[in-house]
C-alpha positions, 0 to 999 in steps of 0.5 A: 750244148750243142748249137741247136739248143741256142736257138730260141724255141718254144718247144717244151721237149727243147726246155727238158733237154737243157734242163737235162744237160744243165743237171748233167753238168751239176747245176741246179734251176729253180724260179724263185719270184718269177725269176729263173735261179741257176746254182752255182752260177760261178761255174756258168760257161758263156755258152750255157748262158746263151742257153739258159738266156735262150731258152728262159721264159720255156724254162720257167714255164717249164718249172713253174707249171711242174712245180719243181726246182729240179728238172723233171725225168728226160723224155729219152735218156742220153746214155751210152751203155759201155756194155752193150754200146747202144747209142753209138754208131754201128760198126760194119761186122759187128753183129751186137751193133745196133744198125 
């Protein structure tokens, strides 16, 4: 997680990013009886716990509103392609770099 995600935010796109990052880290988030659930709880770092606390209500709303027990698809995938190197810094003089 990045420090920017630790700040409390009511922006739903931030909640989606948090969900996607937790999912990518191997966690499953769900809502049971109005409570945010995270599995496996034993693997959560302090930073991840702080992030979940900061965005708890937005995460609950997002998971409840969508009816999903897993996060919705990413708004924009955070992927680095090893073939074309998109999403990586441009290299001066490299014709295949994004500028």
